[in-house]
C-alpha positions in Angstrom: 109.9 117.5 98.7 106.1 117.8 100.4 107.1 118.2 104.7 111.1 121.7 111.5 112.3 123.6 108.5 109.2 124.7 106.8 109.3 122.7 103.6 109.7 119.2 105.1 107.1 119.4 107.8 104.3 121.3 106.1 103.3 120.3 102.6 105.9 117.8 101.6 103.7 115.3 103.2 101.1 116.1 100.5 103.4 115.6 97.7 104.6 113.1 99.5 100.9 112.2 99.4 100.4 112.8 96.2 103.5 112.5 94.0 103.4 108.8 94.0 99.8 107.9 93.4 99.6 104.5 91.8 97.7 101.4 92.7 97.2 97.8 92.0 94.7 95.6 93.9 95.2 92.3 92.3 97.2 89.5 93.9 100.8 90.4 94.9 102.0 87.9 92.4 100.4 90.0 89.6 102.5 93.0 90.7 105.7 90.9 90.2 104.8 89.3 86.9 104.9 91.0 83.5 101.4 92.4 82.9 99.0 90.8 80.4 97.9 93.5 78.0 94.4 93.9 76.9 94.0 95.6 73.6 90.4 96.6 74.4 91.4 98.6 77.5 93.0 101.4 75.5 95.5 104.0 76.9 95.2 106.6 79.6 93.6 109.0 77.2 91.3 106.6 75.3 87.6 107.2 75.3 87.1 104.9 78.2 89.6 106.6 80.6 90.1 110.1 79.4 87.6 111.7 81.8 89.1 109.9 84.8 92.6 110.7 83.7 91.8 114.4 83.1 90.0 114.6 86.5 92.8 113.0 88.5 95.4 115.1 86.7 93.6 118.3 87.6 93.3 117.3 91.2 97.0 116.5 91.5 98.1 119.7 89.7 96.0 121.8 92.1 97.1 119.8 95.1 100.7 120.3 94.1 100.4 123.9 93.4 98.6 124.7 96.6 101.0 122.6 98.7 104.2 124.1 97.3 103.0 127.6 96.9 102.2 128.1 100.6 105.7 126.9 101.7 107.5 130.3 101.4 104.5 132.2 102.9 104.1 130.5 106.2 107.1 132.0 108.0 106.0 135.5 106.9 102.5 134.8 108.1 103.7 133.5 111.5 105.8 136.7 111.9 103.0 139.0 111.1 100.7 137.1 113.5 103.3 137.3 116.3 103.5 133.6 116.4 107.1 132.8 115.5 107.6 130.6 118.6 104.6 128.5 117.5 105.8 128.0 113.9 106.6 124.3 114.6 103.0 123.8 115.5 101.8 125.5 112.2 104.3 123.5 110.2 103.4 120.1 112.0 99.6 120.5 111.9 99.5 119.6 108.2 101.3 116.3 108.7 99.4 115.5 111.9 96.0 116.1 110.2 97.1 114.0 107.2 97.1 111.0 109.5 93.5 111.5 110.4 92.5 112.5 106.8 94.1 109.3 105.3 92.2 107.0 107.7 89.0 108.9 107.2 89.3 108.8 103.5 90.2 105.1 103.4 87.3 104.2 105.6 84.9 106.3 103.6 86.2 104.9 100.3 85.8 101.3 101.3 82.3 102.0 102.6 80.8 103.9 99.7 83.4 104.2 97.0 86.1 106.8 96.3 84.0 109.6 94.7 82.5 111.1 97.8 85.7 111.4 99.9 87.5 112.8 96.9 84.8 115.4 96.3 84.6 116.3 100.0 88.4 116.6 100.2 88.5 119.0 97.3 85.7 121.2 98.7 87.4 121.2 102.1 90.7 122.2 100.5 89.1 125.4 99.2 87.5 126.2 102.7 90.9 125.7 104.4 92.6 128.2 102.1 90.0 130.8 103.0 90.4 130.0 106.8 94.1 130.5 106.5 93.9 133.6 104.4 91.6 135.3 107.0 93.7 134.4 110.0 93.8 137.0 112.8 95.9 134.9 115.1 98.6 132.2 114.9 96.1 129.7 116.3 93.6 130.3 113.4 96.5 129.8 110.9 97.3 126.5 112.7 93.7 125.5 112.5 93.7 126.2 108.8 96.8 124.2 108.2 95.3 121.3 110.2 92.1 121.3 108.1 94.3 121.5 105.0 96.2 118.4 106.1 92.9 116.7 106.7 91.7 117.5 103.2 95.0 116.4 101.6 95.0 113.1 103.4 91.4 112.4 102.2 92.2 113.3 98.6 95.4 111.3 98.5 93.8 108.1 99.7 90.6 108.6 97.7 92.6 109.0 94.5 94.6 105.9 95.2 91.4 103.9 95.7 89.7 105.5 92.7 92.6 104.7 90.4 92.5 101.1 91.7 88.9 100.9 90.8 89.1 102.7 87.4 92.2 101.3 85.7 93.6 97.9 84.8 96.9 96.6 86.1 98.9 97.5 83.1 97.9 101.2 83.2 98.5 101.9 86.9 102.2 102.5 86.8 101.6 104.9 83.9 98.9 106.7 85.9 101.5 107.1 88.7 104.0 108.6 86.3 101.4 111.1 85.0 100.4 112.0 88.6 104.0 112.7 89.4 104.4 114.8 86.3 101.5 116.9 87.4 103.8 118.2 90.2 106.6 119.4 87.9 105.0 122.7 86.9 103.9 123.6 90.5 107.4 122.7 91.6 108.9 125.1 89.1 106.6 128.1 89.5 104.8 127.6 92.8 107.4 128.6 95.4 109.0 131.6 93.6 105.6 133.0 92.4 104.1 132.7 95.9 107.2 134.3 97.4 107.0 137.2 95.0 103.3 137.8 95.8 104.0 137.6 99.5 106.9 140.1 99.2 105.3 142.6 96.9 101.7 142.3 98.1 100.6 140.1 101.0 100.8 136.5 102.2 97.1 136.6 102.5 96.8 137.2 98.8 98.5 133.9 98.2 95.9 131.9 100.1 93.0 133.9 98.6 94.4 133.5 95.1 94.9 129.7 95.5 91.3 129.4 96.8 90.0 131.3 93.7 92.1 129.1 91.4 91.0 125.9 93.0 87.2 126.4 93.4 86.2 126.1 89.7 88.4 123.1 88.9 87.3 121.4 92.1 83.7 121.7 91.0 84.6 120.4 87.6 86.3 117.4 89.1 83.2 116.7 91.2 81.1 116.8 88.1 83.4 114.4 86.3 83.3 112.0 89.2 79.5 112.1 89.2 79.5 110.7 85.7 81.6 107.7 86.8 80.6 104.7 88.8 83.4 103.3 91.0 81.5 101.6 93.8 83.3 100.0 96.7 83.8 96.3 96.5 82.4 94.7 99.7 84.9 92.6 101.5 84.0 88.9 101.9 82.6 88.0 105.2 85.3 87.3 107.7 88.1 88.6 105.5 90.3 91.6 105.9 91.0 93.5 109.1 88.6 95.7 111.0 88.6 99.3 110.0 90.5 101.4 112.5 88.2 103.4 114.8 88.1 107.1 113.9 88.8 107.8 117.6 92.2 106.0 117.3 93.1 108.1 114.2 92.1 111.2 116.1 94.3 110.3 119.0 97.3 109.7 116.7 96.8 113.1 115.0 96.5 114.8 118.4 99.6 113.1 119.5 101.6 114.2 116.5 100.3 117.8 116.8 101.1 117.8 120.6 104.7 116.7 119.8 105.1 119.5 117.3 103.9 122.0 119.8 106.2 120.6 122.5 109.3 121.1 120.4 108.6 124.9 120.2 110.0 125.3 123.8 112.1 123.6 126.4 110.2 124.4 129.6 108.3 121.8 131.7 105.0 122.6 130.0 106.5 121.9 126.5 108.2 118.8 127.8 104.8 117.6 129.1 103.3 118.0 125.6 106.2 116.1 124.1 105.8 113.2 126.5 102.1 113.1 126.1 102.2 113.2 122.3 104.8 110.5 122.2 102.6 108.3 124.5 99.6 108.8 122.3 101.6 107.7 119.3 103.1 104.6 121.0 99.7 103.5 122.2 97.4 104.2 119.2 99.6 104.4 116.1 100.0 100.6 115.8 96.2 100.2 115.6 96.1 102.1 112.4 98.7 99.8 110.7 98.5 96.2 109.5 99.5 93.6 112.2 103.1 92.8 111.9 104.2 96.1 110.5 106.9 96.7 113.1 108.5 93.3 112.4 108.3 93.6 108.6 105.9 90.7 108.1 105.7 89.7 104.5 103.2 91.4 102.2 101.3 94.5 103.2 103.0 95.0 106.7 106.5 95.1 105.2 105.4 97.4 102.4 103.8 99.8 104.8 106.9 99.8 107.0 109.2 100.6 104.1 107.0 103.4 103.0 107.4 105.0 106.4 111.2 104.7 106.8 111.9 105.8 103.2 109.6 108.8 103.4 111.2 109.7 106.7 114.7 109.6 105.2 113.7 111.7 102.2 111.9 114.4 104.0 114.5 114.6 106.7 117.1 115.3 103.9 114.8 117.9 102.5 114.6 119.6 106.0 118.3 119.4 107.0 120.1 119.9 103.7 118.6 123.4 103.1 119.2 124.3 106.7 122.8 123.2 106.4 123.2 125.3 103.2 121.7 128.4 104.8 123.3 128.3 108.3 126.7 126.9 107.5 127.4 127.7 103.9 125.5 131.0 103.4 123.8 129.8 100.3 121.2 132.3 98.9 117.5 131.4 99.1 117.2 131.5 95.3 119.7 128.7 95.1 117.8 126.7 97.7 114.7 127.1 95.6 116.5 125.7 92.6 117.6 122.7 94.6 113.9 122.0 95.4 113.0 122.5 91.7 115.7 120.0 90.7 114.5 117.5 93.1 110.9 117.8 91.9 112.0 117.3 88.3 114.2 114.3 89.2 111.4 112.7 91.1 109.0 113.0 88.2 111.6 111.8 85.7 112.4 108.8 87.8 108.8 108.0 88.3 108.3 108.2 84.6 111.1 105.6 84.1 109.6 103.2 86.6 106.3 103.5 84.8 107.9 102.1 81.7 109.7 99.2 83.4 106.6 97.0 83.1 108.5 93.7 83.0 110.7 94.4 86.1 109.4 93.0 89.4 108.3 95.8 91.6 110.4 94.7 94.6 113.5 95.0 92.4 112.7 98.7 91.9 112.3 99.0 95.7 115.8 97.7 96.2 117.2 100.0 93.5 115.4 103.0 95.0 116.7 102.2 98.5 120.3 102.0 97.2 120.0 105.3 95.4 118.6 106.8 98.6 121.5 105.4 100.5 123.9 107.1 98.1 122.0 110.4 98.6 122.5 110.2 102.3 126.2 109.5 101.8 126.5 112.5 99.5 124.8 114.7 102.1 127.2 113.5 104.8 130.2 114.3 102.6 128.7 117.7 101.8 129.0 118.6 105.5 132.8 118.8 105.2 133.9 122.4 105.0 136.4 121.7 102.2 133.6 120.2 100.0 131.7 122.6 97.7 128.2 123.4 98.9 126.8 122.1 95.6 127.7 118.6 96.7 125.3 118.8 99.7 122.6 120.4 97.5 122.9 117.6 95.0 121.9 115.1 97.7 118.3 116.3 97.4 118.2 115.5 93.6 119.8 112.1 94.1 117.3 111.3 96.9 114.5 112.3 94.6 115.6 109.9 91.9 115.6 107.1 94.5 112.1 108.0 95.8 110.8 108.2 92.2 111.7 104.5 91.8 110.8 103.4 95.4 107.7 105.2 96.4 105.4 104.3 93.5 106.6 100.7 93.5 105.7 100.4 97.2 102.3 101.9 96.5 101.6 99.4 93.7 102.8 96.5 95.9 100.9 97.7 99.0 97.5 97.7 97.3 98.4 94.4 95.5 98.3 92.9 99.0 95.0 94.5 100.0 92.2 92.1 100.8 89.2 92.3 98.4 87.3 95.6 98.9 90.0 97.0 101.2 92.0 99.2 98.8 91.0 102.2 100.9 92.4 100.5 104.1 95.7 99.8 102.4 96.0 103.4 101.1 95.2 104.8 104.5 97.8 102.6 106.1 100.4 103.8 103.6 99.5 107.4 104.1 99.5 107.0 107.9 102.9 105.4 108.1 104.3 107.9 105.6 103.4 110.7 108.0 104.6 108.7 111.0 107.9 108.1 109.3 108.4 111.7 108.6 107.6 112.7 112.2 109.7 110.0 113.7 112.8 110.0 111.5 113.0 113.8 111.4 112.5 114.0 115.2 115.2 111.4 116.0 117.7 113.1 113.6 116.9 116.5 115.0 117.4 115.2 118.5 120.9 113.9 117.6 121.7 117.1 115.9 120.8 119.2 118.9 122.6 116.8 121.2 125.8 117.4 119.2 125.4 121.1 119.4 124.7 120.9 123.2 127.9 118.9 123.6 129.9 121.8 122.0 130.3 120.3 118.5 130.2 122.5 115.4 127.2 122.7 113.2 129.1 120.6 110.5 129.5 117.8 113.0 125.9 117.9 114.0 124.6 117.7 110.5 127.1 115.0 109.7 125.9 112.9 112.6 122.3 113.3 111.6 123.0 112.3 108.1 125.0 109.2 109.1 122.1 108.2 111.3 119.9 108.1 108.1 121.9 105.3 106.7 120.2 102.8 109.0 116.7 103.1 107.6 118.1 103.2 104.1 119.8 99.8 104.6 116.7 98.5 106.3 114.6 99.3 103.2 117.1 97.6 100.9 117.3 94.4 103.1 113.5 94.1 103.6 112.5 94.8 100.1 112.0 91.1 99.3 109.4 90.9 102.0 107.1 93.1 99.9 106.5 90.2 97.6 103.8 87.6 98.3 104.8 84.5 100.3 
């Protein structure tokens, strides 16, 4: 609520990575039929699943707390390290590395099961917090954020895959709701608590404190996973798609990071980075996605595409709405924080609701979520009018979170329903990759239109309004193509 203004492009991708963890790897038809209950499976906290449920919940809670707590500290850190001009790079490194981490985690999970990439991601998360805390330059802070994005991408994809291997069909939507609920408390207390620590003590204390809080639970999760056996299911010979080369994923991450650095200035050198980064994305990004993604081919390609466009819309709203409230309406930061809290609670509540709609075909929930997201964009556009109270624009974030709580988990369930046998990790990494690409692309295009309006002499209200109206296009696209997420 997650990933530029600092919140949208830094750690929203993680929640974004992480607030909608649910999987299903049966046939796509299974995802659209009422599930057949097995009384012997038990519930999430039955003896059979309690260890996995507790372990995944701990991971998601810590991921959410760390992701949201660092948000208010990054600008202060950049200022203290004399790197304000490079703040876009610090903010964008997390998303860029998430691309690489998602592919690496999916490849690893398909090859040897989900336990190892999940354990490695948790350990790396602790290390990255220490690297950031000890930063002596803005470049070290950027390196820490890049490693953190790498760890978060690995963890998100590994959890998706592990849940697919550990739970039956009927429990996966409920696991999703529980994973989303694990973000509620971090959303409520993480940003204000971290802000208070940074103001009264030091921003370094935030990173060191998070590392201390994470290390013991991380070791506990690794121990729990060692007691479980979730091996990878080998893909039948000749089936599935070849795993994307790690070199391709690296090129995409470098391209995204280069683009983020490029937007920190307008001289020829920065323009060169923008052009180079864009070229890398155009050449290599399609290789990380299922064939047919850009033309919304039925099944996994369409599902991956809609994940990208919907995530891009949501996180662009989370970036521009707070900026509108601060720059044009003079809203206090405390009120902005409450808006983020409301959005987090709305997302979790909506996700809980979809988890109980077991008899509703998943693609219907995708349509419903896309329509609610469209309404949120319209509310944000109306909120740019000077005569309209600022609370209207702020409410757009909460409305959008309701839509994403329905849409995002349903897309995740459907995407892994289409995964070939033994390729749940591939499907998860494709979703994670396009989520991050969607954030980068939609936010970049919207920001470009906003800046173009300002350069033409328009007021800030007009610039924001134009950017929000532009977001209607991907919303309508998601609603129209939702039926393509079903099986042929």
